[in-house]
N, C-alpha and C positions, 0 to 999 in steps of 0.2 A: 190267309195273310200271315206272313212271318215277320213279326216285329221283335226287335232286340232292344232292351233297355239296359244300359250300362251305367252304373253309378255306385258309389260316389267316387269319381276319378280324383285321386289324391296326389298332388305334386308331380315332380318330374317322372317318378317311377310309373305313375298312372298314365301320364301323357305318353310316355314311351310305349307302354303296353298297348294303348289304343292305336298309336301310329304304326306299330309293328304288326299287330294281329288283326285289327278290324278289316283291312282290305281283304285278307284271306278269309275271315269269317263271313263277310258279305257274300263272297263267291261260293265257298264250300257249303254254307247253310242256305244259299239262295234267299237271302234276306230281302224283304220288300221295303222295310223302313227301319232306321236305327235312331234311337234317342239316347244321347249321352248326357248324364248329369255332370256338368263341369264345375259345380259349386266350389270345389276346393282344389281345382287343377293347378292353380298358381300358388304353389308353396303352402297349400292348406288355407289360403285366405282369399277366396273369391276366384275370379277368372279374368285374365287380361285379354285384350283384343287379339294379340298375337297368339296366345294359347287357344283362344276360341277358333281362330283360323286353322290352327294345326288340327284340332279335333274335327272340324268340318272337312278339311282337305283329306283327312284319313278315311272319311266315308260316313260321318254322322250326317243324318238329314236334319237333325235338330239338336240343339244344346240347351238344356234347362239350367236354371240358376236356383239359388235358395236364399237364405237369410244373409249370406255374405255376397250377394249379387254385385254390390258396388264397392266392395273393399278395395278393388283395383280401380282407381279413379278413371282410367281411360275407358272402362266399360260404360260409363255414363254417356259418352258420345258414340262409342262403337255400336252399342245396341240399337241406336236410332237408325243406323244405316244397314244393319244386318238382321233381316227378318227371320232368320233361322235360329236366333237366340231368343229364348222365352224366359222372362223373369217371373217371379211369383205374382200371381193374379191379385192377391190381397195385400200387396204393397199399397202405399198411398196412391190415390188416383192420379196425381201429377208426376209419378215416377216415370223415368224414361223407359222406352221399349213397350213390349206387349206382354200380357200375362197369359195369352192363349193365341193359337193360330190354327187354322185348318190347312193342313198340308195335303199334297197329292203324291202318291207313290208313282213309280215308273209306269204303272198300268192305269193311272188316273183315278185310283181309289182314294177316297178322302180319309184322313186321319186327323182327329182333333187332339191337339196337345195342349193341355192346360196345367199349369203349375200353381199349386196353392200350398201355403204353410200352415201347419197347425199352430195353436197358441200355447200348448203345454211345453214346459221346460225351455221356453224361449227367453232371451235376455230383454227383448222389447215386445210390445204388443203389435199385432198385425190385425187388419180388418178380419171380421168373422169369415173363416174359410168356407163354411157351409152356405151362407147366403151369397157369397161372391161366385162360388162354383155353380150354384143353382141358377143364377142369372145367365151364365154362359151356356149352361145346358138347355135352358129355355130357348135361347137364340139358335142353338145348334142341336136339335133333338138327335139322340143316338139312334142310328139306323143300323142295327146289327146285320151282317158283320162288317159293314163298310166303315164304321167309326168306333173301333174298340176303345175302351176306357182303361186308364191306368191310374191307380190311387196309391199314394205313398205318404205315410205319416210315421212319426217316431213313437208317439205314445200309444199304448195298447188301446186305451179307451177311444182315442180318435180313430184308430183302425177299425174298431167295432162299429163306430158311427158311420164311417165311410162305407163299410161293407153293407150295413143296413140300408143306407141311402141308395147305393148303386143297385141293390137287389130290388128296391121299390121302383126306382126309375127305369130299370131295364125290364121290369115285368111286363108281359104282354097286356094290352088294354082289354 
């Protein structure tokens, strides 16, 4: 399975790069699934609904958000109607949208996309990323290779914990 993850898309230049090159990359690289992190695609401050549509229309199968998910106020409503936009899983339980989703590629293979935020170097506290992702992984056991996993964190110690966690969870029984 060929999965491309693009991020962090930043402002107009990033949006233009996606809209101009992603359709060709999908074809040339025979991509099965594309995830775009649109966290800062609207002038470095979140993602607007119009900019999310642009990324999706360019060929993204899924757009992920981050700690600036709702800096653009229209995203609060847009995300409720657009299932291909995934907000951080460890936002407050009542936050709009979804923190994970199982997608299918053009051949029907399942891809679990879950977005979590680490707590190091953040301006505000989020729910524990480890327990929230554990809950999702229990509901959607990883079945290699049909559900590859992607982990992204800023702080080195979080990356080490994620790597340790995924190696244990992916280990054969």
